[in-house]
TISEPA-885232 format. One record per atom (N, C-alpha, C): x, z, y; residue number from 0; residue in one letter. Coordinates in Angstrom, 3 decimals, always signed. Example, Ala and Ser with C-alpha at 12.3 -4.5 7.8 and 13.67 -1.06 7.14 Angstrom:
u, w, v, i, aa
+13.190, +7.800, -5.690, 0, a
+12.300, +7.800, -4.500, 0, a
+13.200, +7.800, -3.300, 0, a
+12.850, +7.080, -2.250, 1, s
+13.670, +7.140, -1.060, 1, s
+12.900, +7.870, +0.030, 1, s
***
This chain:
u, w, v, i, aa
+87.630, +113.666, +83.812, 0, x
+87.754, +112.202, +83.812, 0, x
+88.523, +111.761, +82.572, 0, x
+88.095, +110.685, +81.935, 1, x
+88.758, +110.208, +80.728, 1, x
+90.186, +109.760, +81.047, 1, x
+91.060, +109.975, +80.084, 2, x
+92.454, +109.556, +80.259, 2, x
+92.526, +108.029, +80.361, 2, x
+93.263, +107.545, +81.330, 3, x
+93.392, +106.109, +81.500, 3, x
+94.339, +105.529, +80.460, 3, x
+94.100, +104.305, +80.099, 4, x
+94.999, +103.610, +79.177, 4, x
+96.208, +103.134, +79.982, 4, x
+97.394, +103.441, +79.506, 5, x
+98.604, +103.204, +80.280, 5, x
+99.764, +102.845, +79.360, 5, x
+100.915, +102.462, +79.923, 6, x
+102.065, +102.083, +79.094, 6, x
+102.526, +103.249, +78.229, 6, x
+103.014, +102.917, +77.039, 7, x
+103.533, +103.925, +76.133, 7, x
+105.025, +104.115, +76.405, 7, x
+105.414, +105.312, +76.810, 8, x
+106.812, +105.663, +77.007, 8, x
+107.564, +104.667, +77.887, 8, x
+107.131, +104.461, +79.149, 9, x
+107.849, +103.524, +80.029, 9, x
+109.271, +103.998, +80.310, 9, x
+110.213, +103.053, +80.290, 10, x
+111.611, +103.405, +80.503, 10, x
+112.118, +103.088, +81.891, 10, x
+111.350, +102.333, +82.665, 11, x
+111.778, +101.963, +84.008, 11, x
+110.717, +101.113, +84.676, 11, x
+110.849, +100.958, +85.999, 12, x
+109.905, +100.178, +86.795, 12, x
+110.690, +99.251, +87.712, 12, x
+110.406, +97.964, +87.648, 13, x
+111.050, +96.977, +88.512, 13, x
+110.012, +96.406, +89.456, 13, x
+110.336, +96.352, +90.761, 14, x
+109.360, +96.012, +91.791, 14, x
+109.842, +94.875, +92.689, 14, x
+108.896, +94.018, +93.080, 15, x
+109.176, +92.916, +93.999, 15, x
+108.174, +92.937, +95.145, 15, x
+108.562, +92.477, +96.331, 16, x
+107.691, +92.545, +97.517, 16, x
+106.760, +91.351, +97.643, 16, x
+105.878, +91.442, +98.634, 17, x
+105.024, +90.322, +98.978, 17, x
+105.796, +89.251, +99.726, 17, x
+105.138, +88.127, +99.984, 18, x
+105.810, +86.972, +100.576, 18, x
+106.392, +87.253, +101.950, 18, x
+105.737, +88.106, +102.736, 19, x
+106.190, +88.329, +104.100, 19, x
+107.012, +89.583, +104.296, 19, x
+107.416, +90.223, +103.234, 20, x
+108.189, +91.463, +103.379, 20, x
+109.379, +91.451, +102.427, 20, x
+110.142, +92.536, +102.472, 21, x
+111.336, +92.630, +101.645, 21, x
+111.214, +93.798, +100.686, 21, x
+112.260, +93.997, +99.904, 22, x
+112.276, +95.102, +98.940, 22, x
+112.344, +96.458, +99.636, 22, x
+112.558, +96.465, +100.956, 23, x
+112.563, +97.713, +101.718, 23, x
+111.179, +98.078, +102.240, 23, x
+110.152, +97.384, +101.799, 24, x
+108.792, +97.715, +102.229, 24, x
+108.518, +99.192, +101.937, 24, x
+107.921, +99.921, +102.875, 25, x
+107.711, +101.364, +102.698, 25, x
+106.996, +101.745, +101.407, 25, x
+106.061, +100.923, +100.955, 26, x
+105.347, +101.234, +99.722, 26, x
+106.287, +101.224, +98.522, 26, x
+107.166, +100.224, +98.459, 27, x
+108.095, +100.139, +97.331, 27, x
+109.127, +101.268, +97.387, 27, x
+109.580, +101.595, +98.593, 28, x
+110.522, +102.703, +98.751, 28, x
+109.862, +104.015, +98.316, 28, x
+108.604, +104.215, +98.700, 29, x
+107.882, +105.431, +98.327, 29, x
+107.748, +105.547, +96.815, 29, x
+107.545, +104.426, +96.146, 30, x
+107.451, +104.456, +94.685, 30, x
+108.785, +104.837, +94.057, 30, x
+109.863, +104.254, +94.562, 31, x
+111.182, +104.590, +94.013, 31, x
+111.485, +106.074, +94.193, 31, x
+111.235, +106.595, +95.379, 32, x
+111.556, +107.989, +95.673, 32, x
+110.609, +108.952, +94.964, 32, x
+109.355, +108.547, +94.800, 33, x
+108.361, +109.446, +94.235, 33, x
+108.312, +109.488, +92.728, 33, x
+109.010, +108.551, +92.065, 34, x
+108.968, +108.500, +90.608, 34, x
+110.246, +109.003, +89.950, 34, x
+111.171, +109.549, +90.746, 35, x
+112.386, +110.145, +90.185, 35, x
+111.982, +111.173, +89.111, 35, x
+112.631, +111.178, +87.927, 36, x
+113.865, +110.497, +87.545, 36, x
+113.677, +109.153, +86.845, 36, x
+112.477, +108.584, +86.853, 37, x
+112.286, +107.271, +86.236, 37, x
+113.132, +106.239, +86.981, 37, x
+113.935, +105.443, +86.282, 38, x
+114.689, +104.389, +86.965, 38, x
+113.743, +103.376, +87.607, 38, x
+113.918, +103.157, +88.905, 39, x
+113.097, +102.194, +89.643, 39, x
+114.026, +101.249, +90.392, 39, x
+113.812, +99.959, +90.226, 40, x
+114.597, +98.958, +90.938, 40, x
+113.727, +98.157, +91.877, 40, x
+114.237, +97.878, +93.085, 41, x
+113.542, +97.053, +94.068, 41, x
+114.357, +95.785, +94.294, 41, x
+113.706, +94.628, +94.222, 42, x
+114.432, +93.362, +94.258, 42, x
+113.804, +92.392, +95.253, 42, x
+114.665, +91.577, +95.871, 43, x
+114.208, +90.516, +96.760, 43, x
+114.272, +89.179, +96.038, 43, x
+113.429, +88.264, +96.462, 44, x
+113.481, +86.899, +95.945, 44, x
+114.586, +86.122, +96.666, 44, x
+115.027, +84.987, +96.097, 45, x
+116.152, +84.252, +96.689, 45, x
+115.988, +83.914, +98.165, 45, x
+114.803, +83.454, +98.586, 46, x
+114.656, +83.046, +99.988, 46, x
+114.897, +84.199, +100.941, 46, x
+114.512, +85.389, +100.542, 47, x
+114.723, +86.560, +101.399, 47, x
+116.210, +86.918, +101.444, 47, x
+116.874, +86.853, +100.297, 48, x
+118.313, +87.153, +100.266, 48, x
+119.122, +86.145, +101.066, 48, x
+118.592, +84.922, +101.160, 49, x
+119.299, +83.859, +101.881, 49, x
+118.887, +83.781, +103.346, 49, x
+118.061, +84.714, +103.810, 50, x
+117.683, +84.765, +105.212, 50, x
+116.612, +83.778, +105.621, 50, x
+115.860, +83.245, +104.662, 51, x
+114.779, +82.319, +104.971, 51, x
+113.442, +83.044, +104.934, 51, x
+112.458, +82.515, +105.652, 52, x
+111.151, +83.159, +105.718, 52, x
+110.153, +82.540, +104.759, 52, x
+110.300, +81.245, +104.478, 53, x
+109.344, +80.559, +103.606, 53, x
+109.674, +80.826, +102.134, 53, x
+108.718, +81.273, +101.355, 54, x
+108.986, +81.550, +99.940, 54, x
+109.388, +80.302, +99.170, 54, x
+110.197, +80.502, +98.140, 55, x
+110.550, +79.427, +97.227, 55, x
+109.331, +79.073, +96.377, 55, x
+109.418, +77.963, +95.672, 56, x
+108.368, +77.586, +94.744, 56, x
+108.397, +78.507, +93.524, 56, x
+107.285, +78.560, +92.833, 57, x
+107.128, +79.503, +91.729, 57, x
+108.232, +79.414, +90.672, 57, x
+108.683, +78.227, +90.248, 58, x
+109.734, +78.203, +89.224, 58, x
+111.002, +78.951, +89.640, 58, x
+111.411, +78.816, +90.904, 59, x
+112.605, +79.516, +91.371, 59, x
+112.352, +81.009, +91.489, 59, x
+111.167, +81.390, +91.976, 60, x
+110.824, +82.810, +92.065, 60, x
+110.842, +83.459, +90.687, 60, x
+110.261, +82.781, +89.704, 61, x
+110.188, +83.341, +88.359, 61, x
+111.555, +83.398, +87.693, 61, x
+112.396, +82.402, +87.947, 62, x
+113.746, +82.440, +87.379, 62, x
+114.538, +83.618, +87.910, 62, x
+114.418, +83.860, +89.222, 63, x
+115.102, +84.999, +89.833, 63, x
+114.562, +86.314, +89.283, 63, x
+113.243, +86.398, +89.143, 64, x
+112.622, +87.620, +88.628, 64, x
+113.119, +87.926, +87.217, 64, x
+113.155, +86.916, +86.376, 65, x
+113.634, +87.115, +85.005, 65, x
+115.077, +87.633, +84.991, 65, x
+115.932, +87.027, +85.832, 66, x
+117.340, +87.437, +85.878, 66, x
+117.468, +88.872, +86.380, 66, x
+116.712, +89.225, +87.429, 67, x
+116.795, +90.573, +87.983, 67, x
+116.292, +91.612, +86.981, 67, x
+115.219, +91.297, +86.274, 68, x
+114.684, +92.235, +85.282, 68, x
+115.686, +92.465, +84.160, 68, x
+116.317, +91.391, +83.700, 69, x
+117.300, +91.521, +82.630, 69, x
+118.513, +92.327, +83.091, 69, x
+118.976, +92.063, +84.325, 70, x
+120.133, +92.794, +84.850, 70, x
+119.805, +94.268, +85.032, 70, x
+118.602, +94.569, +85.496, 71, x
+118.181, +95.957, +85.684, 71, x
+118.158, +96.692, +84.346, 71, x
+117.610, +96.065, +83.321, 72, x
+117.564, +96.689, +81.994, 72, x
+118.974, +96.949, +81.461, 72, x
+119.865, +95.983, +81.671, 73, x
+121.238, +96.155, +81.201, 73, x
+121.941, +97.274, +81.954, 73, x
+121.747, +97.339, +83.258, 74, x
+122.429, +98.347, +84.075, 74, x
+121.908, +99.749, +83.795, 74, x
+120.610, +99.881, +83.521, 75, x
+119.995, +101.196, +83.326, 75, x
+119.852, +101.580, +81.863, 75, x
+120.234, +100.673, +80.967, 76, x
+120.091, +100.957, +79.544, 76, x
+118.640, +101.044, +79.100, 76, x
+117.781, +100.224, +79.697, 77, x
+116.348, +100.241, +79.391, 77, x
+116.015, +99.110, +78.421, 77, x
+115.321, +99.431, +77.361, 78, x
+114.800, +98.408, +76.456, 78, x
+113.813, +97.550, +77.239, 78, x
+113.987, +96.215, +77.288, 79, x
+113.065, +95.366, +78.057, 79, x
+111.605, +95.575, +77.684, 79, x
+111.337, +95.942, +76.448, 80, x
+109.953, +96.166, +76.030, 80, x
+109.373, +97.433, +76.647, 80, x
+110.231, +98.312, +77.207, 81, x
+109.764, +99.544, +77.848, 81, x
+109.767, +99.440, +79.370, 81, x
+110.085, +98.252, +79.899, 82, x
+110.131, +98.058, +81.345, 82, x
+108.748, +97.692, +81.869, 82, x
+108.331, +98.359, +82.930, 83, x
+107.101, +98.018, +83.634, 83, x
+107.483, +97.149, +84.830, 83, x
+106.780, +96.042, +85.016, 84, x
+107.046, +95.125, +86.111, 84, x
+105.905, +95.187, +87.118, 84, x
+106.225, +94.941, +88.382, 85, x
+105.142, +94.933, +89.354, 85, x
+105.617, +94.714, +90.769, 85, x
+104.679, +94.855, +91.695, 86, x
+105.015, +94.678, +93.093, 86, x
+103.781, +94.437, +93.925, 86, x
+104.048, +94.116, +95.168, 87, x
+102.982, +93.887, +96.130, 87, x
+102.647, +92.402, +96.219, 87, x
+101.371, +92.085, +96.250, 88, x
+100.891, +90.744, +96.547, 88, x
+101.627, +89.685, +95.722, 88, x
+102.366, +88.779, +96.374, 89, x
+103.046, +87.715, +95.646, 89, x
+104.005, +88.261, +94.598, 89, x
+104.682, +89.371, +94.908, 90, x
+105.607, +89.940, +93.934, 90, x
+104.907, +90.341, +92.654, 90, x
+103.734, +90.971, +92.793, 91, x
+102.971, +91.335, +91.609, 91, x
+102.464, +90.122, +90.867, 91, x
+102.012, +89.113, +91.607, 92, x
+101.524, +87.899, +90.955, 92, x
+102.625, +87.236, +90.151, 92, x
+103.848, +87.155, +90.704, 93, x
+104.946, +86.552, +89.965, 93, x
+105.240, +87.342, +88.685, 93, x
+105.147, +88.654, +88.770, 94, x
+105.356, +89.469, +87.567, 94, x
+104.312, +89.144, +86.516, 94, x
+103.055, +89.001, +86.939, 95, x
+102.006, +88.699, +85.969, 95, x
+102.206, +87.319, +85.358, 95, x
+102.680, +86.364, +86.139, 96, x
+102.966, +85.031, +85.605, 96, x
+104.114, +85.080, +84.594, 96, x
+105.147, +85.868, +84.902, 97, x
+106.292, +85.977, +84.002, 97, x
+105.888, +86.591, +82.664, 97, x
+105.025, +87.602, +82.721, 98, x
+104.594, +88.278, +81.494, 98, x
+103.608, +87.422, +80.714, 98, x
+102.792, +86.632, +81.418, 99, x
+101.816, +85.773, +80.742, 99, x
+102.477, +84.584, +80.065, 99, x
+103.549, +84.064, +80.677, 100, x
+104.165, +82.864, +80.132, 100, x
+103.253, +81.667, +80.302, 100, x
+103.585, +80.585, +79.613, 101, x
+102.766, +79.377, +79.692, 101, x
+103.168, +78.492, +80.850, 101, x
+102.242, +77.668, +81.301, 102, x
+102.514, +76.705, +82.366, 102, x
+102.834, +77.417, +83.671, 102, x
+103.905, +76.963, +84.325, 103, x
+104.333, +77.564, +85.598, 103, x
+103.783, +76.746, +86.757, 103, x
+103.037, +77.364, +87.685, 104, x
+102.519, +76.622, +88.846, 104, x
+103.652, +75.955, +89.621, 104, x
+103.478, +74.687, +89.956, 105, x
+104.477, +73.986, +90.753, 105, x
+105.648, +73.434, +89.968, 105, x
+105.666, +73.613, +88.650, 106, x
+106.767, +73.083, +87.843, 106, x
+106.655, +71.572, +87.731, 106, x
+107.801, +70.922, +87.581, 107, x
+107.811, +69.471, +87.452, 107, x
+107.060, +69.034, +86.203, 107, x
+106.464, +67.872, +86.285, 108, x
+105.717, +67.344, +85.144, 108, x
+106.641, +67.218, +83.932, 108, x
+106.163, +67.635, +82.791, 109, x
+106.972, +67.570, +81.585, 109, x
+107.769, +68.825, +81.309, 109, x
+107.753, +69.780, +82.249, 110, x
+108.464, +71.039, +82.025, 110, x
+107.781, +71.831, +80.915, 110, x
+108.530, +72.277, +79.909, 111, x
+107.897, +73.028, +78.818, 111, x
+107.347, +74.360, +79.304, 111, x
+106.328, +74.882, +78.635, 112, x
+105.754, +76.174, +79.031, 112, x
+106.816, +77.273, +78.993, 112, x
+106.698, +78.239, +79.879, 113, x
+107.646, +79.346, +79.938, 113, x
+107.344, +80.350, +78.833, 113, x
+108.406, +80.927, +78.292, 114, x
+108.256, +81.973, +77.278, 114, x
+107.948, +83.283, +77.989, 114, x
+106.926, +84.033, +77.561, 115, x
+106.612, +85.311, +78.226, 115, x
+107.777, +86.285, +78.117, 115, x
+107.998, +87.078, +79.163, 116, x
+109.014, +88.112, +79.075, 116, x
+108.340, +89.413, +78.628, 116, x
+109.074, +90.254, +77.899, 117, x
+108.471, +91.507, +77.431, 117, x
+108.228, +92.464, +78.585, 117, x
+107.214, +93.288, +78.455, 118, x
+106.913, +94.291, +79.480, 118, x
+106.016, +95.351, +78.875, 118, x
+106.232, +96.597, +79.299, 119, x
+105.380, +97.702, +78.852, 119, x
+104.087, +97.749, +79.642, 119, x
+104.065, +97.122, +80.816, 120, x
+102.876, +97.132, +81.651, 120, x
+103.129, +96.413, +82.956, 120, x
+102.071, +96.271, +83.746, 121, x
+102.137, +95.600, +85.038, 121, x
+101.479, +96.458, +86.110, 121, x
+102.141, +96.566, +87.266, 122, x
+101.584, +97.250, +88.435, 122, x
+101.343, +96.188, +89.505, 122, x
+100.077, +95.893, +89.796, 123, x
+99.723, +94.838, +90.734, 123, x
+99.063, +95.461, +91.962, 123, x
+99.834, +95.556, +93.041, 124, x
+99.375, +96.172, +94.280, 124, x
+98.925, +95.067, +95.239, 124, x
+97.681, +95.125, +95.692, 125, x
+97.123, +94.094, +96.572, 125, x
+97.287, +92.708, +95.954, 125, x
+96.829, +92.560, +94.714, 126, x
+96.947, +91.261, +94.051, 126, x
+96.245, +90.180, +94.872, 126, x
+96.948, +89.056, +95.162, 127, x
+96.357, +87.996, +95.998, 127, x
+95.487, +87.066, +95.157, 127, x
+94.258, +87.469, +94.936, 128, x
+93.372, +86.728, +94.046, 128, x
+93.126, +85.307, +94.533, 128, x
+93.033, +85.136, +95.851, 129, x
+92.851, +83.814, +96.445, 129, x
+93.322, +83.875, +97.894, 129, x
+93.625, +82.737, +98.521, 130, x
+93.963, +82.756, +99.942, 130, x
+92.769, +83.259, +100.753, 130, x
+93.009, +83.938, +101.878, 131, x
+91.901, +84.420, +102.704, 131, x
+90.938, +83.288, +103.085, 131, x
+89.666, +83.536, +102.874, 132, x
+88.661, +82.547, +103.213, 132, x
+88.531, +81.406, +102.231, 132, x
+89.290, +81.451, +101.112, 133, x
+89.231, +80.376, +100.112, 133, x
+88.960, +80.943, +98.717, 133, x
+87.793, +81.535, +98.508, 134, x
+87.489, +82.114, +97.199, 134, x
+87.408, +81.088, +96.081, 134, x
+87.392, +79.798, +96.447, 135, x
+87.366, +78.744, +95.436, 135, x
+88.748, +78.492, +94.835, 135, x
+89.795, +79.007, +95.468, 136, x
+91.168, +78.770, +94.982, 136, x
+91.701, +80.026, +94.287, 136, x
+91.105, +80.337, +93.168, 137, x
+91.461, +81.546, +92.431, 137, x
+92.808, +81.405, +91.718, 137, x
+93.574, +82.495, +91.727, 138, x
+94.867, +82.527, +91.032, 138, x
+94.694, +83.362, +89.763, 138, x
+93.908, +82.835, +88.853, 139, x
+93.494, +83.611, +87.678, 139, x
+93.759, +82.908, +86.358, 139, x
+94.301, +81.687, +86.405, 140, x
+94.382, +80.891, +85.180, 140, x
+95.218, +81.549, +84.088, 140, x
+96.141, +82.428, +84.446, 141, x
+97.030, +83.042, +83.462, 141, x
+96.575, +84.423, +83.010, 141, x
+95.571, +84.987, +83.648, 142, x
+95.206, +86.375, +83.367, 142, x
+94.748, +86.584, +81.924, 142, x
+94.186, +85.573, +81.326, 143, x
+93.733, +85.686, +79.946, 143, x
+94.847, +85.805, +78.930, 143, x
+96.108, +85.711, +79.400, 144, x
+97.254, +85.855, +78.488, 144, x
+97.986, +87.184, +78.696, 144, x
+97.372, +88.111, +79.428, 145, x
+97.991, +89.415, +79.663, 145, x
+97.452, +90.427, +78.649, 145, x
+98.312, +90.871, +77.762, 146, x
+97.897, +91.796, +76.705, 146, x
+98.432, +93.216, +76.912, 146, x
+99.311, +93.407, +77.886, 147, x
+99.853, +94.739, +78.148, 147, x
+98.922, +95.484, +79.102, 147, x
+99.079, +96.807, +79.229, 148, x
+98.278, +97.550, +80.210, 148, x
+98.572, +97.061, +81.633, 148, x
+97.526, +96.955, +82.437, 149, x
+97.662, +96.459, +83.808, 149, x
+96.983, +97.433, +84.767, 149, x
+97.707, +97.793, +85.827, 150, x
+97.155, +98.627, +86.898, 150, x
+96.976, +97.785, +88.150, 150, x
+95.754, +97.747, +88.679, 151, x
+95.467, +97.108, +89.965, 151, x
+95.224, +98.203, +91.002, 151, x
+95.879, +98.084, +92.167, 152, x
+95.601, +98.968, +93.298, 152, x
+95.336, +98.062, +94.498, 152, x
+94.106, +98.068, +94.999, 153, x
+93.725, +97.150, +96.068, 153, x
+92.769, +97.829, +97.043, 153, x
+92.778, +97.357, +98.275, 154, x
+91.850, +97.857, +99.280, 154, x
+90.502, +97.176, +99.170, 154, x
+89.453, +97.877, +99.542, 155, x
+88.119, +97.279, +99.437, 155, x
+87.787, +96.355, +100.603, 155, x
+88.747, +96.196, +101.535, 156, x
+88.570, +95.252, +102.649, 156, x
+89.670, +94.189, +102.647, 156, x
+90.238, +93.931, +101.498, 157, x
+91.323, +92.959, +101.365, 157, x
+90.754, +91.541, +101.402, 157, x
+91.164, +90.708, +102.386, 158, x
+90.640, +89.342, +102.457, 158, x
+91.143, +88.437, +101.340, 158, x
+92.134, +88.910, +100.576, 159, x
+92.648, +88.127, +99.452, 159, x
+91.818, +88.345, +98.177, 159, x
+90.789, +89.183, +98.241, 160, x
+89.941, +89.407, +97.079, 160, x
+89.087, +90.637, +97.248, 160, x
+87.781, +90.480, +97.137, 161, x
+86.886, +91.630, +97.242, 161, x
+86.897, +92.414, +95.932, 161, x
+86.439, +93.670, +95.948, 162, x
+86.358, +94.430, +94.693, 162, x
+85.527, +93.706, +93.634, 162, x
+84.463, +93.037, +94.037, 163, x
+83.617, +92.320, +93.089, 163, x
+84.359, +91.119, +92.489, 163, x
+85.095, +90.407, +93.338, 164, x
+85.867, +89.258, +92.839, 164, x
+86.965, +89.720, +91.891, 164, x
+87.629, +90.815, +92.239, 165, x
+88.677, +91.338, +91.367, 165, x
+88.109, +91.787, +90.029, 165, x
+86.962, +92.454, +90.062, 166, x
+86.354, +92.921, +88.820, 166, x
+86.035, +91.750, +87.899, 166, x
+85.537, +90.660, +88.461, 167, x
+85.228, +89.478, +87.650, 167, x
+86.491, +88.895, +87.035, 167, x
+87.574, +88.866, +87.813, 168, x
+88.835, +88.335, +87.301, 168, x
+89.426, +89.250, +86.239, 168, x
+89.346, +90.550, +86.456, 169, x
+89.911, +91.510, +85.508, 169, x
+89.214, +91.449, +84.153, 169, x
+87.971, +91.008, +84.136, 170, x
+87.228, +90.923, +82.877, 170, x
+87.836, +89.912, +81.920, 170, x
+88.661, +88.995, +82.437, 171, x
+89.288, +87.987, +81.571, 171, x
+90.589, +88.473, +80.949, 171, x
+91.072, +89.648, +81.347, 172, x
+92.337, +90.179, +80.826, 172, x
+92.090, +90.886, +79.499, 172, x
+92.737, +90.459, +78.413, 173, x
+92.510, +91.106, +77.120, 173, x
+93.151, +92.487, +77.002, 173, x
+94.196, +92.755, +77.775, 174, x
+94.844, +94.063, +77.741, 174, x
+94.036, +95.087, +78.521, 174, x
+94.369, +96.385, +78.355, 175, x
+93.643, +97.444, +79.069, 175, x
+93.916, +97.397, +80.570, 175, x
+92.866, +97.470, +81.356, 176, x
+92.963, +97.373, +82.814, 176, x
+92.534, +98.684, +83.453, 176, x
+93.336, +99.150, +84.402, 177, x
+92.976, +100.291, +85.245, 177, x
+92.854, +99.777, +86.665, 177, x
+91.756, +100.082, +87.338, 178, x
+91.505, +99.572, +88.675, 178, x
+91.335, +100.727, +89.657, 178, x
+92.186, +100.769, +90.691, 179, x
+92.108, +101.793, +91.727, 179, x
+91.786, +101.107, +93.049, 179, x
+90.709, +101.521, +93.685, 180, x
+90.276, +100.927, +94.945, 180, x
+90.580, +101.891, +96.084, 180, x
+91.223, +101.375, +97.129, 181, x
+91.560, +102.177, +98.306, 181, x
+90.462, +101.976, +99.349, 181, x
+89.657, +102.991, +99.636, 182, x
+88.573, +102.845, +100.618, 182, x
+89.115, +102.465, +101.995, 182, x
+88.550, +101.417, +102.571, 183, x
+88.955, +100.977, +103.902, 183, x
+90.270, +100.222, +103.930, 183, x
+90.907, +100.048, +102.791, 184, x
+92.218, +99.406, +102.752, 184, x
+92.145, +97.900, +102.880, 184, x
+93.028, +97.339, +103.703, 185, x
+93.179, +95.896, +103.803, 185, x
+94.375, +95.477, +102.943, 185, x
+94.882, +94.267, +103.152, 186, x
+95.914, +93.752, +102.245, 186, x
+97.201, +94.558, +102.308, 186, x
+97.569, +95.007, +103.496, 187, x
+98.817, +95.751, +103.657, 187, x
+98.728, +97.168, +103.091, 187, x
+97.514, +97.691, +102.926, 188, x
+97.320, +99.085, +102.507, 188, x
+98.136, +100.032, +103.388, 188, x
+98.131, +99.742, +104.681, 189, x
+98.892, +100.544, +105.630, 189, x
+98.422, +101.999, +105.615, 189, x
+99.366, +102.920, +105.530, 190, x
+99.056, +104.336, +105.526, 190, x
+98.596, +104.870, +104.188, 190, x
+98.611, +104.027, +103.150, 191, x
+98.116, +104.442, +101.834, 191, x
+99.233, +104.615, +100.810, 191, x
+100.484, +104.743, +101.266, 192, x
+101.594, +104.839, +100.317, 192, x
+101.438, +106.022, +99.369, 192, x
+100.983, +107.161, +99.875, 193, x
+100.830, +108.336, +99.016, 193, x
+99.768, +108.096, +97.944, 193, x
+98.693, +107.424, +98.328, 194, x
+97.633, +107.131, +97.366, 194, x
+98.133, +106.155, +96.295, 194, x
+98.875, +105.136, +96.723, 195, x
+99.423, +104.169, +95.762, 195, x
+100.375, +104.881, +94.806, 195, x
+101.242, +105.719, +95.334, 196, x
+102.174, +106.465, +94.499, 196, x
+101.426, +107.335, +93.494, 196, x
+100.394, +108.024, +93.951, 197, x
+99.626, +108.894, +93.055, 197, x
+98.979, +108.082, +91.940, 197, x
+98.464, +106.900, +92.272, 198, x
+97.829, +106.053, +91.260, 198, x
+98.844, +105.571, +90.235, 198, x
+100.028, +105.151, +90.702, 199, x
+101.048, +104.657, +89.789, 199, x
+101.602, +105.793, +88.940, 199, x
+101.851, +106.934, +89.563, 200, x
+102.378, +108.082, +88.827, 200, x
+101.409, +108.529, +87.725, 200, x
+100.119, +108.590, +88.067, 201, x
+99.109, +108.992, +87.076, 201, x
+99.049, +107.981, +85.929, 201, x
+99.070, +106.711, +86.269, 202, x
+98.976, +105.659, +85.256, 202, x
+100.195, +105.640, +84.334, 202, x
+101.355, +105.928, +84.904, 203, x
+102.588, +105.971, +84.100, 203, x
+102.682, +107.240, +83.272, 203, x
+101.859, +108.226, +83.617, 204, x
+101.926, +109.490, +82.893, 204, x
+103.120, +110.324, +83.250, 204, x
+103.560, +110.208, +84.531, 205, x
+104.759, +110.949, +84.946, 205, x
+104.389, +112.375, +85.288, 205, x
***
């Protein structure tokens, strides 16, 4: 099999959870434990840290993500340009928005475009391409500004995006894309932690 295009010399991996889970999600824990000695950080968004269930709006989520990524790089001595960002569902989407920069969804009118943050690559697990049953509401407007290597790991039964829908969206990404499909996997990818870890480890070249 041809070698996949992947980040060059990654120095660390920072991960965020989906909207309904925390940084203790088994998949994220498995990645941290399985990628030793690579520094891996798991982070919660503000609403989760404050004990709320409803996610914050995108500007607050992205501000927190930027701060956590910067703090992680400082604590681990990682060059921000060598940091890989990613996560599950909403967490991965926020990472892709942060790296793409530009207009922030939900920002107040007149807010200047966000400056992209540096990243060696993106790991997008169960990317939420659209709400279930609403393929007309695609979350793809920023994908054309992603120039770093991107890894997608998704189930072929995910109601947030079919393999065909994901493939069409991935075609708009100018950076190198690696796509791993989990047979029979739904959005949670329950029971697939080992497969996700293997895909991420291979892509990182660990």
